[in-house]
All heavy atoms as a GROMACS GRO file, in nm:
protein
  635
    1MET      N    1   9.634  12.121  14.478
    1MET     CA    2   9.759  12.113  14.405
    1MET      C    3   9.777  12.236  14.316
    1MET      O    4   9.681  12.295  14.271
    1MET     CB    5   9.760  11.988  14.318
    1MET     CG    6   9.835  11.875  14.377
    1MET     SD    7   9.865  11.746  14.257
    1MET     CE    8   9.928  11.631  14.373
    2ASN      N    9   9.901  12.265  14.286
    2ASN     CA   10   9.937  12.379  14.204
    2ASN      C   11   9.912  12.347  14.056
    2ASN      O   12   9.954  12.242  14.006
    2ASN     CB   13  10.086  12.409  14.228
    2ASN     CG   14  10.135  12.530  14.154
    2ASN    OD1   15  10.096  12.555  14.041
    2ASN    ND2   16  10.221  12.605  14.219
    3THR      N   17   9.846  12.438  13.986
    3THR     CA   18   9.815  12.417  13.844
    3THR      C   19   9.941  12.403  13.761
    3THR      O   20   9.949  12.317  13.672
    3THR     CB   21   9.730  12.535  13.790
    3THR    OG1   22   9.613  12.546  13.872
    3THR    CG2   23   9.691  12.513  13.647
    4GLY      N   24  10.043  12.484  13.788
    4GLY     CA   25  10.169  12.475  13.716
    4GLY      C   26  10.234  12.340  13.731
    4GLY      O   27  10.288  12.282  13.635
    5TYR      N   28  10.230  12.286  13.851
    5TYR     CA   29  10.286  12.154  13.879
    5TYR      C   30  10.212  12.047  13.798
    5TYR      O   31  10.274  11.958  13.739
    5TYR     CB   32  10.276  12.125  14.029
    5TYR     CG   33  10.321  11.986  14.069
    5TYR    CD1   34  10.457  11.955  14.080
    5TYR    CD2   35  10.228  11.886  14.094
    5TYR    CE1   36  10.498  11.828  14.116
    5TYR    CE2   37  10.269  11.758  14.130
    5TYR     CZ   38  10.404  11.730  14.141
    5TYR     OH   39  10.445  11.604  14.175
    6LEU      N   40  10.080  12.054  13.797
    6LEU     CA   41  10.000  11.957  13.722
    6LEU      C   42  10.030  11.965  13.572
    6LEU      O   43  10.045  11.862  13.506
    6LEU     CB   44   9.851  11.980  13.746
    6LEU     CG   45   9.800  11.944  13.885
    6LEU    CD1   46   9.655  11.988  13.901
    6LEU    CD2   47   9.814  11.796  13.911
    7LEU      N   48  10.039  12.087  13.520
    7LEU     CA   49  10.069  12.104  13.378
    7LEU      C   50  10.206  12.049  13.342
    7LEU      O   51  10.224  11.986  13.238
    7LEU     CB   52  10.059  12.251  13.338
    7LEU     CG   53   9.918  12.309  13.331
    7LEU    CD1   54   9.923  12.459  13.308
    7LEU    CD2   55   9.837  12.240  13.223
    8MET      N   56  10.303  12.070  13.431
    8MET     CA   57  10.438  12.019  13.404
    8MET      C   58  10.437  11.866  13.406
    8MET      O   59  10.501  11.804  13.321
    8MET     CB   60  10.539  12.071  13.506
    8MET     CG   61  10.678  12.026  13.473
    8MET     SD   62  10.817  12.131  13.513
    8MET     CE   63  10.795  12.177  13.678
    9ASN      N   64  10.367  11.806  13.498
    9ASN     CA   65  10.360  11.660  13.503
    9ASN      C   66  10.290  11.603  13.380
    9ASN      O   67  10.333  11.501  13.326
    9ASN     CB   68  10.288  11.612  13.630
    9ASN     CG   69  10.381  11.606  13.748
    9ASN    OD1   70  10.503  11.613  13.733
    9ASN    ND2   71  10.326  11.594  13.867
   10ILE      N   72  10.183  11.666  13.335
   10ILE     CA   73  10.113  11.622  13.214
   10ILE      C   74  10.206  11.634  13.094
   10ILE      O   75  10.214  11.544  13.011
   10ILE     CB   76   9.984  11.703  13.192
   10ILE    CG1   77   9.882  11.666  13.300
   10ILE    CG2   78   9.927  11.680  13.053
   10ILE    CD1   79   9.762  11.758  13.304
   11SER      N   80  10.280  11.744  13.087
   11SER     CA   81  10.374  11.765  12.977
   11SER      C   82  10.481  11.656  12.975
   11SER      O   83  10.513  11.602  12.869
   11SER     CB   84  10.439  11.903  12.990
   11SER     OG   85  10.540  11.921  12.895
   12LYS      N   86  10.536  11.623  13.091
   12LYS     CA   87  10.637  11.518  13.099
   12LYS      C   88  10.580  11.383  13.054
   12LYS      O   89  10.646  11.308  12.982
   12LYS     CB   90  10.689  11.504  13.243
   12LYS     CG   91  10.783  11.613  13.286
   12LYS     CD   92  10.828  11.587  13.429
   12LYS     CE   93  10.910  11.699  13.485
   12LYS     NZ   94  10.947  11.674  13.626
   13LYS      N   95  10.458  11.354  13.097
   13LYS     CA   96  10.394  11.227  13.061
   13LYS      C   97  10.371  11.220  12.911
   13LYS      O   98  10.399  11.117  12.847
   13LYS     CB   99  10.262  11.213  13.136
   13LYS     CG  100  10.176  11.096  13.094
   13LYS     CD  101  10.211  10.971  13.168
   13LYS     CE  102  10.108  10.862  13.142
   13LYS     NZ  103  10.153  10.756  13.057
   14LEU      N  104  10.321  11.327  12.852
   14LEU     CA  105  10.297  11.329  12.708
   14LEU      C  106  10.428  11.313  12.631
   14LEU      O  107  10.434  11.238  12.533
   14LEU     CB  108  10.228  11.458  12.666
   14LEU     CG  109  10.081  11.470  12.703
   14LEU    CD1  110  10.030  11.611  12.677
   14LEU    CD2  111   9.998  11.368  12.627
   15LYS      N  112  10.532  11.381  12.675
   15LYS     CA  113  10.662  11.372  12.608
   15LYS      C  114  10.716  11.229  12.618
   15LYS      O  115  10.767  11.174  12.520
   15LYS     CB  116  10.760  11.471  12.671
   15LYS     CG  117  10.890  11.482  12.598
   15LYS     CD  118  10.976  11.592  12.657
   15LYS     CE  119  11.104  11.607  12.580
   15LYS     NZ  120  11.190  11.712  12.631
   16TYR      N  121  10.704  11.169  12.735
   16TYR     CA  122  10.749  11.030  12.753
   16TYR      C  123  10.673  10.936  12.661
   16TYR      O  124  10.732  10.852  12.594
   16TYR     CB  125  10.732  10.989  12.900
   16TYR     CG  126  10.761  10.843  12.924
   16TYR    CD1  127  10.892  10.798  12.938
   16TYR    CD2  128  10.658  10.749  12.929
   16TYR    CE1  129  10.920  10.664  12.957
   16TYR    CE2  130  10.685  10.614  12.949
   16TYR     CZ  131  10.816  10.572  12.963
   16TYR     OH  132  10.843  10.439  12.981
   17ASP      N  133  10.540  10.951  12.658
   17ASP     CA  134  10.457  10.864  12.573
   17ASP      C  135  10.490  10.882  12.425
   17ASP      O  136  10.495  10.785  12.349
   17ASP     CB  137  10.308  10.890  12.598
   17ASP     CG  138  10.262  10.840  12.734
   17ASP    OD1  139  10.336  10.763  12.800
   17ASP    OD2  140  10.151  10.880  12.777
   18LEU      N  141  10.511  11.007  12.383
   18LEU     CA  142  10.547  11.033  12.244
   18LEU      C  143  10.681  10.970  12.210
   18LEU      O  144  10.694  10.902  12.108
   18LEU     CB  145  10.552  11.184  12.216
   18LEU     CG  146  10.597  11.225  12.076
   18LEU    CD1  147  10.502  11.171  11.969
   18LEU    CD2  148  10.608  11.376  12.066
   19ASN      N  149  10.781  10.990  12.297
   19ASN     CA  150  10.913  10.929  12.275
   19ASN      C  151  10.903  10.778  12.262
   19ASN      O  152  10.963  10.718  12.174
   19ASN     CB  153  11.009  10.964  12.389
   19ASN     CG  154  11.072  11.099  12.373
   19ASN    OD1  155  11.099  11.144  12.263
   19ASN    ND2  156  11.095  11.165  12.484
   20LYS      N  157  10.827  10.717  12.351
   20LYS     CA  158  10.813  10.572  12.351
   20LYS      C  159  10.747  10.523  12.221
   20LYS      O  160  10.793  10.428  12.158
   20LYS     CB  161  10.730  10.528  12.471
   20LYS     CG  162  10.717  10.380  12.486
   20LYS     CD  163  10.638  10.344  12.612
   20LYS     CE  164  10.615  10.195  12.618
   20LYS     NZ  165  10.526  10.158  12.726
   21ALA      N  166  10.640  10.590  12.180
   21ALA     CA  167  10.568  10.550  12.058
   21ALA      C  168  10.657  10.567  11.935
   21ALA      O  169  10.658  10.481  11.846
   21ALA     CB  170  10.440  10.632  12.043
   22LEU      N  171  10.732  10.676  11.930
   22LEU     CA  172  10.819  10.700  11.814
   22LEU      C  173  10.935  10.600  11.810
   22LEU      O  174  10.970  10.551  11.703
   22LEU     CB  175  10.872  10.843  11.816
   22LEU     CG  176  10.768  10.951  11.788
   22LEU    CD1  177  10.828  11.089  11.810
   22LEU    CD2  178  10.710  10.939  11.648
   23LEU      N  179  10.992  10.570  11.926
   23LEU     CA  180  11.101  10.474  11.929
   23LEU      C  181  11.056  10.336  11.884
   23LEU      O  182  11.131  10.262  11.821
   23LEU     CB  183  11.164  10.467  12.068
   23LEU     CG  184  11.251  10.588  12.104
   23LEU    CD1  185  11.298  10.578  12.249
   23LEU    CD2  186  11.370  10.601  12.010
   24GLU      N  187  10.931  10.302  11.912
   24GLU     CA  188  10.876  10.175  11.864
   24GLU      C  189  10.869  10.173  11.711
   24GLU      O  190  10.875  10.067  11.648
   24GLU     CB  191  10.738  10.151  11.924
   24GLU     CG  192  10.742  10.116  12.071
   24GLU     CD  193  10.604  10.109  12.136
   24GLU    OE1  194  10.502  10.124  12.065
   24GLU    OE2  195  10.599  10.088  12.259
   25LYS      N  196  10.856  10.290  11.651
   25LYS     CA  197  10.854  10.304  11.504
   25LYS      C  198  10.994  10.326  11.448
   25LYS      O  199  11.012  10.336  11.326
   25LYS     CB  200  10.764  10.420  11.462
   25LYS     CG  201  10.620  10.406  11.505
   25LYS     CD  202  10.554  10.291  11.433
   25LYS     CE  203  10.407  10.281  11.472
   25LYS     NZ  204  10.344  10.164  11.417
   26GLY      N  205  11.093  10.339  11.535
   26GLY     CA  206  11.232  10.353  11.490
   26GLY      C  207  11.273  10.495  11.455
   26GLY      O  208  11.370  10.513  11.380
   27ILE      N  209  11.203  10.594  11.508
   27ILE     CA  210  11.242  10.732  11.482
   27ILE      C  211  11.248  10.811  11.613
   27ILE      O  212  11.188  10.773  11.713
   27ILE     CB  213  11.149  10.804  11.381
   27ILE    CG1  214  11.006  10.814  11.434
   27ILE    CG2  215  11.153  10.738  11.247
   27ILE    CD1  216  10.916  10.898  11.347
   28THR      N  217  11.321  10.921  11.608
   28THR     CA  218  11.334  11.008  11.725
   28THR      C  219  11.235  11.123  11.715
   28THR      O  220  11.174  11.146  11.610
   28THR     CB  221  11.476  11.067  11.732
   28THR    OG1  222  11.495  11.154  11.620
   28THR    CG2  223  11.583  10.959  11.734
   29VAL      N  224  11.222  11.196  11.826
   29VAL     CA  225  11.133  11.312  11.827
   29VAL      C  226  11.180  11.415  11.724
   29VAL      O  227  11.099  11.474  11.652
   29VAL     CB  228  11.127  11.375  11.968
   29VAL    CG1  229  11.052  11.508  11.967
   29VAL    CG2  230  11.064  11.280  12.067
   30GLN      N  231  11.312  11.434  11.714
   30GLN     CA  232  11.366  11.531  11.618
   30GLN      C  233  11.335  11.488  11.475
   30GLN      O  234  11.302  11.572  11.391
   30GLN     CB  235  11.517  11.548  11.639
   30GLN     CG  236  11.554  11.613  11.770
   30GLN     CD  237  11.555  11.517  11.888
   30GLN    OE1  238  11.537  11.397  11.875
   30GLN    NE2  239  11.575  11.572  12.006
   31GLN      N  240  11.348  11.358  11.446
   31GLN     CA  241  11.316  11.309  11.312
   31GLN      C  242  11.167  11.328  11.284
   31GLN      O  243  11.129  11.367  11.174
   31GLN     CB  244  11.355  11.162  11.298
   31GLN     CG  245  11.504  11.141  11.298
   31GLN     CD  246  11.543  10.995  11.307
   31GLN    OE1  247  11.464  10.909  11.344
   31GLN    NE2  248  11.668  10.966  11.273
   32TRP      N  249  11.084  11.302  11.382
   32TRP     CA  250  10.940  11.320  11.366
   32TRP      C  251  10.907  11.467  11.337
   32TRP      O  252  10.824  11.497  11.251
   32TRP     CB  253  10.868  11.273  11.492
   32TRP     CG  254  10.720  11.294  11.489
   32TRP    CD1  255  10.628  11.220  11.421
   32TRP    CD2  256  10.646  11.395  11.557
   32TRP    NE1  257  10.502  11.270  11.443
   32TRP    CE2  258  10.511  11.377  11.527
   32TRP    CE3  259  10.684  11.500  11.642
   32TRP    CZ2  260  10.412  11.460  11.578
   32TRP    CZ3  261  10.586  11.582  11.692
   32TRP    CH2  262  10.452  11.562  11.660
   33ALA      N  263  10.976  11.559  11.405
   33ALA     CA  264  10.952  11.702  11.383
   33ALA      C  265  10.984  11.740  11.239
   33ALA      O  266  10.910  11.816  11.176
   33ALA     CB  267  11.036  11.784  11.481
   34VAL      N  268  11.093  11.687  11.185
   34VAL     CA  269  11.129  11.715  11.046
   34VAL      C  270  11.024  11.655  10.952
   34VAL      O  271  10.977  11.722  10.860
   34VAL     CB  272  11.270  11.661  11.012
   34VAL    CG1  273  11.297  11.666  10.861
   34VAL    CG2  274  11.376  11.741  11.088
   35ILE      N  275  10.984  11.531  10.978
   35ILE     CA  276  10.882  11.467  10.894
   35ILE      C  277  10.754  11.549  10.893
   35ILE      O  278  10.692  11.567  10.789
   35ILE     CB  279  10.856  11.322  10.942
   35ILE    CG1  280  10.975  11.233  10.910
   35ILE    CG2  281  10.729  11.266  10.877
   35ILE    CD1  282  10.970  11.096  10.978
   36GLN      N  283  10.716  11.601  11.008
   36GLN     CA  284  10.593  11.681  11.017
   36GLN      C  285  10.603  11.806  10.931
   36GLN      O  286  10.505  11.846  10.867
   36GLN     CB  287  10.563  11.720  11.162
   36GLN     CG  288  10.522  11.604  11.248
   36GLN     CD  289  10.399  11.534  11.194
   36GLN    OE1  290  10.295  11.596  11.174
   36GLN    NE2  291  10.411  11.406  11.166
   37GLN      N  292  10.719  11.868  10.926
   37GLN     CA  293  10.736  11.990  10.847
   37GLN      C  294  10.739  11.961  10.698
   37GLN      O  295  10.684  12.036  10.620
   37GLN     CB  296  10.862  12.065  10.890
   37GLN     CG  297  10.853  12.123  11.028
   37GLN     CD  298  10.736  12.218  11.044
   37GLN    OE1  299  10.711  12.304  10.961
   37GLN    NE2  300  10.662  12.202  11.153
   38VAL      N  301  10.803  11.853  10.658
   38VAL     CA  302  10.812  11.824  10.515
   38VAL      C  303  10.686  11.756  10.463
   38VAL      O  304  10.667  11.744  10.344
   38VAL     CB  305  10.937  11.740  10.477
   38VAL    CG1  306  11.063  11.814  10.512
   38VAL    CG2  307  10.935  11.604  10.542
   39ASP      N  308  10.599  11.716  10.554
   39ASP     CA  309  10.473  11.653  10.516
   39ASP      C  310  10.369  11.756  10.471
   39ASP      O  311  10.263  11.720  10.423
   39ASP     CB  312  10.419  11.569  10.632
   39ASP     CG  313  10.310  11.473  10.588
   39ASP    OD1  314  10.319  11.421  10.475
   39ASP    OD2  315  10.217  11.451  10.666
   40LEU      N  316  10.401  11.882  10.485
   40LEU     CA  317  10.309  11.987  10.442
   40LEU      C  318  10.307  11.993  10.290
   40LEU      O  319  10.394  11.940  10.222
   40LEU     CB  320  10.353  12.122  10.501
   40LEU     CG  321  10.362  12.125  10.654
   40LEU    CD1  322  10.421  12.257  10.699
   40LEU    CD2  323  10.226  12.103  10.716
   41LYS      N  324  10.209  12.060  10.234
   41LYS     CA  325  10.194  12.066  10.088
   41LYS      C  326  10.307  12.141  10.018
   41LYS      O  327  10.348  12.105   9.910
   41LYS     CB  328  10.060  12.129  10.053
   41LYS     CG  329   9.942  12.044  10.094
   41LYS     CD  330   9.813  12.110  10.051
   41LYS     CE  331   9.692  12.046  10.113
   41LYS     NZ  332   9.662  11.913  10.076
   42GLU      N  333  10.358  12.244  10.080
   42GLU     CA  334  10.464  12.325  10.019
   42GLU      C  335  10.601  12.264  10.048
   42GLU      O  336  10.627  12.218  10.159
   42GLU     CB  337  10.461  12.467  10.076
   42GLU     CG  338  10.335  12.544  10.042
   42GLU     CD  339  10.320  12.570   9.894
   42GLU    OE1  340  10.419  12.603   9.828
   42GLU    OE2  341  10.206  12.556   9.845
   43PRO      N  342  10.690  12.261   9.947
   43PRO     CA  343  10.826  12.212   9.971
   43PRO      C  344  10.897  12.299  10.076
   43PRO      O  345  10.869  12.419  10.086
   43PRO     CB  346  10.895  12.226   9.835
   43PRO     CG  347  10.786  12.242   9.737
   43PRO     CD  348  10.669  12.301   9.809
   44VAL      N  349  10.985  12.242  10.151
   44VAL     CA  350  11.059  12.315  10.253
   44VAL      C  351  11.208  12.286  10.235
   44VAL      O  352  11.246  12.173  10.204
   44VAL     CB  353  11.009  12.278  10.395
   44VAL    CG1  354  11.032  12.133  10.426
   44VAL    CG2  355  11.070  12.366  10.500
   45THR      N  356  11.289  12.388  10.251
   45THR     CA  357  11.433  12.372  10.238
   45THR      C  358  11.495  12.342  10.375
   45THR      O  359  11.433  12.365  10.479
   45THR     CB  360  11.499  12.499  10.182
   45THR    OG1  361  11.482  12.605  10.277
   45THR    CG2  362  11.438  12.539  10.048
   46ALA      N  363  11.619  12.294  10.372
   46ALA     CA  364  11.690  12.269  10.497
   46ALA      C  365  11.706  12.398  10.576
   46ALA      O  366  11.693  12.398  10.698
   46ALA     CB  367  11.826  12.207  10.467
   47THR      N  368  11.732  12.508  10.508
   47THR     CA  369  11.747  12.637  10.575
   47THR      C  370  11.617  12.677  10.644
   47THR      O  371  11.619  12.728  10.756
   47THR     CB  372  11.790  12.745  10.474
   47THR    OG1  373  11.913  12.704  10.413
   47THR    CG2  374  11.808  12.879  10.541
   48GLU      N  375  11.505  12.651  10.579
   48GLU     CA  376  11.375  12.681  10.642
   48GLU      C  377  11.353  12.593  10.764
   48GLU      O  378  11.302  12.639  10.866
   48GLU     CB  379  11.262  12.665  10.541
   48GLU     CG  380  11.263  12.770  10.433
   48GLU     CD  381  11.166  12.741  10.318
   48GLU    OE1  382  11.142  12.622  10.288
   48GLU    OE2  383  11.115  12.839  10.260
   49LEU      N  384  11.393  12.465  10.755
   49LEU     CA  385  11.380  12.375  10.868
   49LEU      C  386  11.462  12.424  10.987
   49LEU      O  387  11.419  12.413  11.102
   49LEU     CB  388  11.422  12.233  10.831
   49LEU     CG  389  11.327  12.156  10.740
   49LEU    CD1  390  11.392  12.025  10.696
   49LEU    CD2  391  11.193  12.132  10.806
   50VAL      N  392  11.580  12.477  10.960
   50VAL     CA  393  11.666  12.532  11.066
   50VAL      C  394  11.589  12.636  11.145
   50VAL      O  395  11.588  12.634  11.269
   50VAL     CB  396  11.796  12.592  11.006
   50VAL    CG1  397  11.867  12.680  11.106
   50VAL    CG2  398  11.887  12.482  10.956
   51HIS      N  399  11.521  12.726  11.074
   51HIS     CA  400  11.449  12.835  11.141
   51HIS      C  401  11.319  12.786  11.205
   51HIS      O  402  11.289  12.824  11.319
   51HIS     CB  403  11.420  12.948  11.042
   51HIS     CG  404  11.545  13.013  10.991
   51HIS    ND1  405  11.629  13.087  11.070
   51HIS    CD2  406  11.603  13.011  10.869
   51HIS    CE1  407  11.732  13.130  11.000
   51HIS    NE2  408  11.718  13.085  10.876
   52ILE      N  409  11.245  12.703  11.136
   52ILE     CA  410  11.117  12.655  11.187
   52ILE      C  411  11.136  12.573  11.315
   52ILE      O  412  11.062  12.590  11.413
   52ILE     CB  413  11.044  12.570  11.081
   52ILE    CG1  414  11.000  12.657  10.963
   52ILE    CG2  415  10.923  12.499  11.142
   52ILE    CD1  416  10.955  12.577  10.841
   53LEU      N  417  11.236  12.484  11.313
   53LEU     CA  418  11.255  12.391  11.424
   53LEU      C  419  11.358  12.438  11.526
   53LEU      O  420  11.384  12.370  11.625
   53LEU     CB  421  11.294  12.253  11.370
   53LEU     CG  422  11.189  12.188  11.280
   53LEU    CD1  423  11.242  12.060  11.219
   53LEU    CD2  424  11.061  12.163  11.358
   54ASP      N  425  11.420  12.553  11.499
   54ASP     CA  426  11.520  12.611  11.589
   54ASP      C  427  11.633  12.512  11.619
   54ASP      O  428  11.667  12.486  11.734
   54ASP     CB  429  11.455  12.659  11.720
   54ASP     CG  430  11.546  12.751  11.800
   54ASP    OD1  431  11.631  12.819  11.739
   54ASP    OD2  432  11.534  12.752  11.924
   55MET      N  433  11.684  12.452  11.511
   55MET     CA  434  11.799  12.362  11.520
   55MET      C  435  11.908  12.418  11.430
   55MET      O  436  11.881  12.499  11.342
   55MET     CB  437  11.762  12.221  11.470
   55MET     CG  438  11.658  12.151  11.552
   55MET     SD  439  11.624  11.988  11.479
   55MET     CE  440  11.486  11.936  11.576
   56ASP      N  441  12.032  12.375  11.451
   56ASP     CA  442  12.138  12.423  11.363
   56ASP      C  443  12.144  12.339  11.235
   56ASP      O  444  12.086  12.231  11.228
   56ASP     CB  445  12.274  12.427  11.434
   56ASP     CG  446  12.318  12.293  11.488
   56ASP    OD1  447  12.288  12.190  11.425
   56ASP    OD2  448  12.385  12.291  11.593
   57LYS      N  449  12.211  12.394  11.135
   57LYS     CA  450  12.214  12.330  11.004
   57LYS      C  451  12.277  12.189  11.006
   57LYS      O  452  12.223  12.098  10.943
   57LYS     CB  453  12.284  12.419  10.901
   57LYS     CG  454  12.260  12.374  10.761
   57LYS     CD  455  12.266  12.486  10.662
   57LYS     CE  456  12.224  12.433  10.528
   57LYS     NZ  457  12.181  12.532  10.437
   58PRO      N  458  12.390  12.167  11.078
   58PRO     CA  459  12.445  12.032  11.082
   58PRO      C  460  12.347  11.930  11.143
   58PRO      O  461  12.342  11.815  11.099
   58PRO     CB  462  12.571  12.046  11.168
   58PRO     CG  463  12.610  12.189  11.155
   58PRO     CD  464  12.479  12.264  11.142
   59THR      N  465  12.270  11.972  11.243
   59THR     CA  466  12.172  11.882  11.304
   59THR      C  467  12.064  11.845  11.204
   59THR      O  468  12.029  11.728  11.189
   59THR     CB  469  12.110  11.947  11.430
   59THR    OG1  470  12.215  11.975  11.523
   59THR    CG2  471  12.006  11.856  11.494
   60ILE      N  472  12.010  11.945  11.134
   60ILE     CA  473  11.907  11.921  11.033
   60ILE      C  474  11.962  11.830  10.924
   60ILE      O  475  11.897  11.734  10.881
   60ILE     CB  476  11.854  12.052  10.972
   60ILE    CG1  477  11.775  12.132  11.076
   60ILE    CG2  478  11.771  12.027  10.847
   60ILE    CD1  479  11.644  12.071  11.119
   61SER      N  480  12.084  11.857  10.880
   61SER     CA  481  12.147  11.777  10.775
   61SER      C  482  12.159  11.631  10.818
   61SER      O  483  12.127  11.540  10.741
   61SER     CB  484  12.285  11.834  10.742
   61SER     OG  485  12.349  11.755  10.646
   62GLY      N  486  12.202  11.607  10.942
   62GLY     CA  487  12.215  11.471  10.992
   62GLY      C  488  12.081  11.400  11.001
   62GLY      O  489  12.067  11.283  10.965
   63ILE      N  490  11.980  11.472  11.048
   63ILE     CA  491  11.845  11.414  11.059
   63ILE      C  492  11.793  11.377  10.921
   63ILE      O  493  11.740  11.268  10.900
   63ILE     CB  494  11.750  11.512  11.131
   63ILE    CG1  495  11.788  11.525  11.278
   63ILE    CG2  496  11.604  11.466  11.116
   63ILE    CD1  497  11.716  11.636  11.352
   64VAL      N  498  11.810  11.466  10.825
   64VAL     CA  499  11.763  11.440  10.688
   64VAL      C  500  11.835  11.318  10.630
   64VAL      O  501  11.772  11.231  10.570
   64VAL     CB  502  11.781  11.566  10.599
   64VAL    CG1  503  11.762  11.532  10.452
   64VAL    CG2  504  11.683  11.675  10.642
   65GLN      N  505  11.966  11.310  10.650
   65GLN     CA  506  12.042  11.195  10.600
   65GLN      C  507  11.993  11.064  10.661
   65GLN      O  508  11.977  10.964  10.590
   65GLN     CB  509  12.191  11.214  10.628
   65GLN     CG  510  12.255  11.319  10.541
   65GLN     CD  511  12.400  11.346  10.580
   65GLN    OE1  512  12.456  11.280  10.666
   65GLN    NE2  513  12.459  11.446  10.516
   66ARG      N  514  11.968  11.065  10.792
   66ARG     CA  515  11.919  10.942  10.857
   66ARG      C  516  11.780  10.904  10.808
   66ARG      O  517  11.750  10.786  10.788
   66ARG     CB  518  11.922  10.959  11.009
   66ARG     CG  519  12.064  10.948  11.065
   66ARG     CD  520  12.068  10.951  11.216
   66ARG     NE  521  12.041  11.081  11.273
   66ARG     CZ  522  12.128  11.182  11.279
   66ARG    NH1  523  12.250  11.166  11.232
   66ARG    NH2  524  12.095  11.296  11.334
   67LEU      N  525  11.695  11.004  10.785
   67LEU     CA  526  11.560  10.976  10.734
   67LEU      C  527  11.566  10.923  10.590
   67LEU      O  528  11.487  10.836  10.552
   67LEU     CB  529  11.472  11.101  10.741
   67LEU     CG  530  11.430  11.142  10.882
   67LEU    CD1  531  11.362  11.279  10.879
   67LEU    CD2  532  11.340  11.037  10.945
   68GLU      N  533  11.660  10.973  10.512
   68GLU     CA  534  11.679  10.922  10.376
   68GLU      C  535  11.723  10.775  10.380
   68GLU      O  536  11.672  10.693  10.303
   68GLU     CB  537  11.784  11.003  10.300
   68GLU     CG  538  11.733  11.137  10.251
   68GLU     CD  539  11.841  11.211  10.173
   68GLU    OE1  540  11.947  11.243  10.231
   68GLU    OE2  541  11.819  11.234  10.053
   69LYS      N  542  11.816  10.742  10.470
   69LYS     CA  543  11.862  10.603  10.482
   69LYS      C  544  11.749  10.509  10.523
   69LYS      O  545  11.745  10.394  10.481
   69LYS     CB  546  11.976  10.593  10.584
   69LYS     CG  547  12.108  10.646  10.533
   69LYS     CD  548  12.216  10.633  10.638
   69LYS     CE  549  12.344  10.698  10.588
   69LYS     NZ  550  12.448  10.699  10.691
   70LYS      N  551  11.657  10.561  10.604
   70LYS     CA  552  11.542  10.480  10.648
   70LYS      C  553  11.430  10.481  10.544
   70LYS      O  554  11.326  10.420  10.564
   70LYS     CB  555  11.487  10.535  10.779
   70LYS     CG  556  11.580  10.519  10.896
   70LYS     CD  557  11.520  10.580  11.022
   70LYS     CE  558  11.616  10.566  11.138
   70LYS     NZ  559  11.558  10.612  11.264
   71GLU      N  560  11.454  10.553  10.434
   71GLU     CA  561  11.357  10.568  10.324
   71GLU      C  562  11.225  10.630  10.373
   71GLU      O  563  11.117  10.597  10.326
   71GLU     CB  564  11.333  10.434  10.254
   71GLU     CG  565  11.459  10.381  10.188
   71GLU     CD  566  11.437  10.250  10.115
   71GLU    OE1  567  11.327  10.192  10.122
   71GLU    OE2  568  11.532  10.205  10.049
   72LEU      N  569  11.238  10.725  10.466
   72LEU     CA  570  11.122  10.798  10.516
   72LEU      C  571  11.115  10.938  10.458
   72LEU      O  572  11.018  11.010  10.480
   72LEU     CB  573  11.127  10.806  10.670
   72LEU     CG  574  11.115  10.674  10.743
   72LEU    CD1  575  11.140  10.694  10.892
   72LEU    CD2  576  10.979  10.611  10.718
   73LEU      N  577  11.220  10.975  10.384
   73LEU     CA  578  11.229  11.108  10.327
   73LEU      C  579  11.306  11.100  10.196
   73LEU      O  580  11.403  11.024  10.187
   73LEU     CB  581  11.304  11.200  10.426
   73LEU     CG  582  11.319  11.345  10.387
   73LEU    CD1  583  11.186  11.418  10.406
   73LEU    CD2  584  11.425  11.410  10.474
   74VAL      N  585  11.262  11.176  10.099
   74VAL     CA  586  11.333  11.185   9.972
   74VAL      C  587  11.371  11.330   9.953
   74VAL      O  588  11.283  11.417   9.951
   74VAL     CB  589  11.247  11.135   9.854
   74VAL    CG1  590  11.321  11.157   9.722
   74VAL    CG2  591  11.210  10.990   9.874
   75LYS      N  592  11.499  11.355   9.939
   75LYS     CA  593  11.548  11.490   9.919
   75LYS      C  594  11.550  11.517   9.769
   75LYS      O  595  11.588  11.431   9.689
   75LYS     CB  596  11.688  11.503   9.977
   75LYS     CG  597  11.739  11.643   9.985
   75LYS     CD  598  11.861  11.657  10.073
   75LYS     CE  599  11.977  11.573  10.030
   75LYS     NZ  600  12.100  11.603  10.104
   76ARG      N  601  11.505  11.636   9.731
   76ARG     CA  602  11.508  11.671   9.589
   76ARG      C  603  11.542  11.818   9.573
   76ARG      O  604  11.527  11.897   9.665
   76ARG     CB  605  11.375  11.639   9.521
   76ARG     CG  606  11.258  11.715   9.575
   76ARG     CD  607  11.128  11.667   9.510
   76ARG     NE  608  11.015  11.727   9.573
   76ARG     CZ  609  10.948  11.829   9.524
   76ARG    NH1  610  10.981  11.882   9.408
   76ARG    NH2  611  10.844  11.879   9.588
   77GLU      N  612  11.588  11.851   9.454
   77GLU     CA  613  11.623  11.989   9.423
   77GLU      C  614  11.496  12.069   9.395
   77GLU      O  615  11.406  12.021   9.328
   77GLU     CB  616  11.713  11.995   9.300
   77GLU     CG  617  11.849  11.930   9.319
   77GLU     CD  618  11.937  12.007   9.414
   77GLU    OE1  619  11.934  12.133   9.412
   77GLU    OE2  620  12.008  11.942   9.493
   78LEU      N  621  11.491  12.189   9.449
   78LEU     CA  622  11.378  12.278   9.421
   78LEU      C  623  11.408  12.356   9.292
   78LEU      O  624  11.520  12.400   9.272
   78LEU     CB  625  11.355  12.375   9.536
   78LEU     CG  626  11.309  12.315   9.666
   78LEU    CD1  627  11.295  12.423   9.773
   78LEU    CD2  628  11.178  12.244   9.649
   79THR      N  629  11.309  12.366   9.209
   79THR     CA  630  11.330  12.439   9.083
   79THR      C  631  11.250  12.566   9.080
   79THR      O  632  11.162  12.590   9.153
   79THR     CB  633  11.290  12.353   8.962
   79THR    OG1  634  11.155  12.310   8.978
   79THR    CG2  635  11.381  12.235   8.949
   0.00000   0.00000   0.00000
């Protein structure tokens, strides 16, 4: 078998399993990605999330708002 084919199948399986596990917890892959970034020790801004996660600002804003509603994220002003 082709190594590239095997790697692609493994990648699809991992992505499927991750999606399934996250949906059981009530979050999406995109929400999980944001949580992972804000879980770091240093505060991160929405603008930084845009660049880190390669998403546009309205998408990040929507994800943050949904995470706040689920009480999984608290937005605060940086001083």
